[in-house]
C-alpha positions in Angstrom: -22.4 14.9 43.6 -25.1 16.2 41.0 -23.2 18.4 38.2 -25.4 21.1 36.4 -24.2 21.7 33.0 -25.0 25.0 31.2 -27.2 25.1 28.2 -24.0 26.0 26.2 -22.2 22.8 27.4 -25.2 20.9 26.6 -25.4 22.1 22.8 -21.3 21.7 22.8 -22.0 17.9 23.9 -25.2 17.4 21.7 -23.1 18.6 18.6 -20.0 16.5 19.7 -22.0 13.2 19.8 -23.9 14.0 16.5 -20.5 14.7 14.9 -19.1 11.3 16.3 -21.8 9.3 15.2 -21.9 11.1 11.7 -18.2 10.1 10.9 -18.1 6.7 12.2 -17.2 4.6 9.1 -19.5 1.9 8.0 -18.4 -1.8 8.4 -16.3 -3.1 5.3 -18.5 -5.0 2.8 -17.2 -8.2 1.7 -15.0 -8.3 -1.4 -16.8 -8.7 -4.5 -14.6 -11.1 -5.6 -13.1 -10.0 -8.7 -16.5 -9.4 -10.3 -18.3 -6.0 -11.4 -20.5 -4.5 -8.7 -22.6 -1.5 -7.8 -21.6 0.0 -4.5 -24.9 2.0 -3.2 -24.7 5.1 -1.3 -26.6 4.7 2.1 -29.8 6.5 2.2 -30.1 7.5 -1.4 -30.9 5.6 -4.9 -27.5 6.4 -6.2 -25.1 3.8 -6.7 -21.5 3.5 -8.4 -20.6 0.7 -10.8 -17.1 -0.5 -10.6 -15.5 -3.2 -12.6 -12.3 -5.5 -11.8 -8.7 -4.3 -13.0 -6.6 -7.3 -13.1 -3.1 -7.5 -11.7 -0.5 -6.8 -14.0 2.6 -4.9 -15.2 2.7 -1.8 -16.6 5.6 -0.1 -18.5 5.7 3.8 -18.6 7.1 5.6 -21.9 10.4 6.0 -19.8 10.7 2.4 -19.4 9.7 2.1 -15.9 8.0 -0.8 -14.8 5.3 -0.8 -12.0 3.2 -3.8 -10.6 0.0 -3.2 -10.6 -2.3 -5.0 -8.0 -6.0 -6.2 -8.3 -8.3 -3.0 -7.9 -11.9 -1.9 -8.9 -12.4 1.1 -10.8 -15.4 3.1 -11.6 -17.0 2.1 -14.7 -17.8 5.9 -15.6 -16.6 9.1 -14.6 -18.0 10.4 -11.3 -21.4 12.1 -12.2 -23.3 14.8 -10.4 -25.6 12.3 -9.5 -23.0 11.3 -6.7 -21.0 14.2 -6.4 -24.1 16.4 -5.8 -24.6 14.2 -2.5 -21.2 15.2 -1.2 -20.9 18.6 -2.2 -24.1 19.9 -1.2 -24.7 17.6 2.0 -28.0 15.9 0.5 -27.0 12.9 2.7 -27.3 15.1 5.7 -30.5 16.1 7.8 -31.3 19.9 8.4 -30.3 19.4 12.2 -27.0 18.0 11.1 -26.5 21.1 8.9 -27.4 23.4 11.5 -24.9 21.8 14.1 -22.1 22.0 11.3 -21.8 18.5 11.2 -19.0 17.6 8.7 -19.0 21.3 7.3 -15.1 21.7 7.0 -14.8 18.4 4.5 -17.4 19.6 2.7 -17.3 22.0 -0.4 -18.1 25.4 -0.3 -21.0 26.9 -2.5 -19.7 27.0 -6.3 -19.2 30.4 -8.1 -21.5 30.3 -11.0 -23.1 27.0 -12.3 -20.9 24.1 -11.5 -22.1 22.1 -14.6 -21.4 25.2 -17.1 -24.7 24.4 -18.6 -23.7 21.4 -20.3 -26.2 19.2 -18.5 -26.4 17.5 -14.9 -28.0 14.2 -14.6 -25.7 11.7 -15.8 -23.1 13.9 -16.7 -19.5 14.0 -15.5 -18.8 16.1 -12.4 -16.7 19.1 -13.5 -15.0 22.2 -12.5 -13.6 20.5 -9.4 -10.2 20.6 -7.8 -8.2 17.7 -7.2 -8.5 18.3 -3.6 -12.5 18.0 -4.0 -12.0 14.8 -5.7 -9.7 13.5 -2.9 -12.3 14.5 -0.3 -14.9 13.2 -2.0 -13.2 9.5 -2.0 -12.5 10.0 1.7 -16.4 10.8 2.1 -17.2 8.0 -0.1 -14.9 5.3 2.1 -16.7 6.4 5.1 -20.3 6.0 3.7 -19.6 2.7 2.1 -17.0 1.2 4.4 -14.9 0.2 1.4 -11.5 2.2 0.6 -11.9 4.6 -2.2 -9.1 6.8 -3.9 -8.0 8.5 -7.0 -5.9 6.3 -9.1 -2.1 6.4 -9.7 -0.9 7.6 -13.0 0.5 3.8 -13.4 -3.1 2.4 -12.6 -5.0 4.7 -14.7 -2.7 4.4 -17.7 -2.7 0.5 -17.2 -6.4 0.5 -17.2 -6.9 2.7 -20.1 -4.4 0.5 -22.1 -7.0 -2.7 -21.1 -4.3 -5.3 -21.6 -3.4 -3.5 -24.9 -1.6 -0.5 -26.3 -4.5 1.9 -25.6 -4.9 2.9 -29.4 -8.2 2.8 -31.2 -9.0 2.3 -34.5 -12.0 4.5 -34.3 -11.6 7.5 -31.8 -15.2 8.8 -32.7 -16.6 5.7 -31.5 -14.9 5.5 -28.3 -14.5 9.3 -27.1 -16.0 12.7 -27.2 -13.5 15.1 -28.3 -13.0 18.7 -30.1 -14.1 16.9 -33.5 -17.7 15.6 -32.4 -18.3 17.0 -28.9 -19.6 20.3 -29.9 -17.7 22.3 -27.2 -19.2 20.4 -24.2 -19.2 17.1 -22.0 -21.7 14.5 -22.7 -23.5 11.9 -20.2 -21.4 9.1 -19.5 -21.2 5.6 -21.2 -22.6 6.8 -24.5 -19.3 6.0 -26.3 -18.0 2.4 -26.9 -16.1 1.2 -23.5 -12.6 -0.2 -23.6 -11.7 -4.0 -23.5 -12.0 -3.9 -19.6 -15.5 -2.3 -19.7 -14.6 1.1 -18.8 -16.2 4.0 -20.7 -15.2 7.5 -21.2 -11.5 6.8 -20.5 -10.6 8.9 -23.4 -12.2 12.5 -24.0 -15.4 13.9 -22.4 -13.8 14.8 -19.2 -10.2 14.5 -18.2 -9.3 12.7 -15.3 -7.5 13.4 -11.9 -4.5 11.0 -11.3 -2.4 10.7 -8.1 1.5 10.8 -9.1 3.5 9.0 -6.4 6.4 10.9 -5.0 5.4 14.2 -6.7 6.8 17.4 -5.0 4.3 18.9 -2.4 4.0 22.1 -4.8 3.2 20.1 -8.1 0.2 21.0 -9.8 -2.5 18.3 -10.4 -2.5 16.3 -13.4 -5.4 15.1 -15.4 -5.4 12.4 -18.0 -6.8 11.3 -21.1 -7.8 14.3 -22.9 -11.2 16.0 -22.9 -14.0 17.4 -25.3 -11.9 20.4 -25.7 -8.8 18.6 -27.2 -7.8 17.5 -30.7 -7.8 13.9 -31.6 -3.9 13.7 -31.0 -4.2 14.7 -27.5 -7.0 12.4 -26.5 -4.8 9.0 -25.6 -4.0 7.1 -22.6 -0.7 9.0 -22.3 -2.1 12.4 -22.7 -1.9 14.9 -19.5 -3.3 18.2 -18.6 -1.2 19.9 -16.0 -3.5 22.7 -13.9 -2.3 25.9 -14.6 -3.4 29.6 -13.3 -6.0 29.7 -16.3 -8.0 26.7 -14.7 -9.1 29.3 -11.9 -8.5 32.6 -13.3 -12.0 34.0 -13.1 -12.7 33.1 -9.4 -13.3 36.1 -7.5 -12.4 34.8 -4.0 -9.0 35.7 -2.6 -7.6 33.2 -1.8 -8.8 31.0 -4.8 -11.5 28.4 -3.8 -9.7 25.0 -3.0 -12.9 23.1 -3.7 -14.1 24.4 -7.1 -12.3 25.6 -10.5 -14.1 28.5 -12.1 -12.6 27.8 -15.8 -12.1 24.2 -15.6 -15.2 22.5 -17.4 -12.8 20.0 -19.0 -11.7 18.2 -15.9 -13.2 15.5 -13.8 -12.3 12.1 -12.1 -13.3 8.6 -11.7 -12.3 6.4 -8.5 -10.5 3.4 -7.5 -11.8 0.8 -4.8 -8.9 -1.3 -3.1 -10.3 -5.0 -2.4 
């Protein structure tokens, strides 16, 4: 028996097929073998540089010990060059956009200039919520076939210390902060890296971390201090906990789950699992 489909059902079927094809994850590439590597975003000229973080033992200020497994961490804070592709659907065709492919997992349009007028190319992506950073990791994982996520608090602090205590003799050489940043973020990688080759772990944009077993209603936390902080608040142990001031002028009700209208000082970097 021949079945006749309505135009509406064919459109629905077509949209479903396009969506399914778009969401298929890429094959997982080979492990780089503990060496630095660049992960290219398919269909673009943009790539993310990553450096290996060795296994080790992390001891917190409270005396708690965490075993750190080998991971890779982005060499720089995630920049607009990468985040724009995700946020503004630059990897999608007009046909995909019209069909609403992946629309629910992409950010809404920001309220105001997302870069705060600081600069765009090679500048850290800012004004974003931790949810947006987490969804970027989900998208990046699908695009590359690797497993990306935000670093845990232990991983981030361990990487920041880079085999030492994390303290720097000349903070001005290693970080953008209140005394030298002129009230803005700066292009990534302009200050000296730490011993493991990570740039801007201190200052510039504070970076989101995941805290295991935190309550569901816990406010997001960012580490390392930012361009807006004084020297004593720019350290591996420095923390910023989100409050209402970070999104106070957002006119939407409810507030955006993607953008922070008043959070120009917070960004993120990513971890890649072997």
